[in-house]
C-alpha positions in Angstrom: -59.7 95.5 126.3 -63.0 97.1 126.9 -63.6 99.1 130.0 -66.9 98.9 132.0 -68.1 102.2 130.6 -67.6 101.1 127.1 -69.6 97.9 127.7 -72.4 99.8 129.2 -72.5 102.2 126.2 -72.6 99.2 123.9 -75.5 97.7 125.8 -77.3 101.0 125.9 -77.0 101.5 122.2 -77.6 98.0 121.0 -78.1 97.7 117.3 -81.1 95.9 116.0 -80.9 94.4 112.6 -83.9 93.8 110.3 -85.2 90.3 110.0 -85.7 88.6 106.7 -89.2 87.2 106.2 -87.9 84.5 103.9 -85.4 83.3 106.6 -88.2 83.4 109.2 -90.3 81.1 107.1 -87.4 78.8 106.4 -86.5 78.6 110.1 -90.1 77.9 111.0 -90.2 75.1 108.5 -86.9 73.5 109.7 -87.1 74.0 113.5 -90.3 73.9 115.7 -90.9 77.6 116.6 -87.7 78.7 114.8 -89.3 81.6 112.9 -90.8 83.0 116.1 -87.4 82.7 117.9 -85.7 84.4 114.9 -88.1 87.4 115.2 -87.5 87.5 119.0 -91.0 86.4 120.0 -89.9 83.8 122.5 -93.1 82.9 124.3 -95.0 82.4 121.1 -92.1 80.3 119.8 -92.1 78.1 122.8 -95.9 77.6 122.5 -95.7 76.7 118.8 -92.6 74.4 119.4 -94.4 72.6 122.1 -97.5 72.1 119.9 -95.5 70.8 117.0 -93.4 68.5 119.1 -96.5 67.3 121.0 -98.5 66.6 117.9 -95.6 64.8 116.3 -95.2 62.6 119.3 -98.9 61.8 119.4 -98.9 60.9 115.7 -95.9 58.6 116.3 -97.6 56.9 119.3 -100.8 56.4 117.4 -98.9 55.0 114.5 -97.1 52.6 116.9 -100.4 51.5 118.4 -101.9 51.0 115.0 -104.6 53.7 115.5 -104.2 55.1 112.0 -107.3 57.3 112.2 -106.0 59.3 115.2 -102.5 59.4 113.6 -103.9 60.9 110.4 -105.9 63.4 112.5 -102.8 64.4 114.5 -100.8 64.8 111.3 -103.5 67.0 109.8 -103.4 69.2 112.9 -99.6 69.2 112.7 -99.6 70.3 109.1 -102.1 73.1 110.0 -100.0 74.3 112.9 -96.9 74.2 110.7 -98.6 76.3 108.1 -99.8 78.8 110.7 -96.3 79.0 112.2 -94.8 79.7 108.8 -97.4 82.5 108.0 -97.0 83.9 111.5 -93.2 84.0 111.2 -93.5 85.9 107.9 -95.8 88.5 109.3 -93.8 88.7 112.5 -90.6 89.5 110.5 -92.5 92.2 108.6 -93.8 93.7 111.8 -90.4 93.5 113.5 -88.8 95.4 110.6 -91.7 98.0 110.8 -91.0 98.5 114.5 -87.3 99.1 113.7 -88.2 101.6 111.0 -90.6 103.4 113.3 -87.9 103.7 116.0 -85.5 105.2 113.5 -88.0 107.7 112.2 -89.3 108.9 115.6 -90.9 112.3 115.7 -89.0 114.6 117.9 -90.6 117.6 119.6 -88.3 120.4 120.5 -87.9 124.2 120.8 -85.5 126.1 118.6 -84.4 129.6 119.5 -83.0 131.9 116.9 -81.5 135.3 117.7 
């Protein structure tokens, strides 16, 4: 059983794992905003997910109402947003990994005394 001091130490020294750019693109393709959530950019993921779901719903409603021109326009915007989300997830995973690498290679300033 873990004591409270052990839990606080585990939280204090939480381990961050690198994110795979390929997985980020795949999650972005399968789930709306999935790549952004995978790279821990939750606000951007929610915005992209809302856009993808909203455009998909509009395309469905326009198809149901037989307004095929608006449906095609919505599907075009949806495809563009999906491509943007996949590219953004790829770049986001690379920058996430870069931040982890920079945190591990911090420059430390100190004074050393030798007698």
